[in-house]
C-alpha positions in Angstrom: 88.0 181.6 121.0 88.4 185.1 119.7 85.5 186.4 117.6 83.7 183.1 116.8 81.6 183.1 113.6 80.2 180.8 111.0 79.9 180.9 107.2 77.7 179.1 104.6 79.2 179.3 101.1 78.1 178.0 97.7 81.0 177.6 95.2 80.3 177.8 91.5 82.4 176.6 88.5 84.2 173.4 87.8 84.3 172.2 91.4 83.0 168.6 91.3 85.3 165.7 90.3 88.4 167.8 90.9 89.1 166.9 94.6 87.6 170.2 95.7 85.9 168.9 98.8 89.1 167.1 100.0 91.0 170.4 99.3 88.5 172.3 101.5 88.7 169.7 104.3 92.5 169.9 104.4 92.5 173.8 104.4 89.8 174.0 107.1 91.6 171.5 109.3 94.8 173.5 109.0 92.9 176.6 110.0 91.3 174.9 113.0 87.8 175.2 111.6 84.8 172.8 111.9 82.0 172.0 109.5 81.6 170.2 106.2 81.8 170.4 102.4 79.4 168.6 100.1 78.5 168.4 96.4 75.1 169.6 95.4 73.0 168.2 92.5 73.4 171.4 90.5 77.2 171.0 90.2 78.0 173.4 93.0 79.8 172.7 96.3 78.2 173.8 99.7 80.6 174.6 102.5 79.6 175.3 106.1 82.4 176.2 108.5 82.7 177.6 112.0 85.6 179.0 114.0 87.5 182.2 114.4 86.4 185.0 112.0 90.0 185.6 110.9 90.5 181.9 110.0 87.2 181.9 108.2 88.3 184.8 106.1 91.4 182.7 105.1 89.2 179.8 104.2 87.1 182.0 101.9 90.4 182.9 100.1 91.1 179.2 99.6 87.5 178.6 98.4 88.0 181.2 95.8 91.2 179.6 94.4 90.5 175.9 94.9 92.8 173.0 94.0 94.7 173.1 90.7 92.1 171.2 88.6 89.2 173.4 89.8 88.0 176.5 88.0 86.1 178.6 90.5 83.6 181.0 88.9 82.3 182.6 92.1 81.8 182.0 95.8 78.6 183.3 97.5 79.2 183.6 101.2 76.8 184.3 104.1 78.0 185.0 107.6 76.1 183.9 110.7 76.5 183.3 114.4 78.7 180.5 115.7 76.7 177.5 116.9 79.2 174.9 118.0 77.3 172.3 116.1 80.3 170.7 114.4 83.3 168.7 115.6 86.0 168.5 113.0 85.6 169.1 109.3 84.1 166.4 107.1 83.2 165.7 103.5 79.5 164.9 103.2 77.5 163.3 100.5 74.3 164.9 99.3 71.0 163.2 100.2 67.6 164.4 99.5 
């Protein structure tokens, strides 16, 4: 893998109840990324993804647009080291 990396992103706006997580899962799978997306109690969506840096950049672009019913206000992204902790990309459910 060329230039592996990881991102953690919080997506703000109207991003719950609009198929946002399913949209992210599809885009991440198309880009060959692993990780997850989940709703948080404050109405945001958390995304963690790993893979090639170039593909992660593309995913961030998708996070900023979202599916048609979503209204993304902002995306706060933090980059980190690749861990290899994930296999595939999943939708997760928040648990305390």
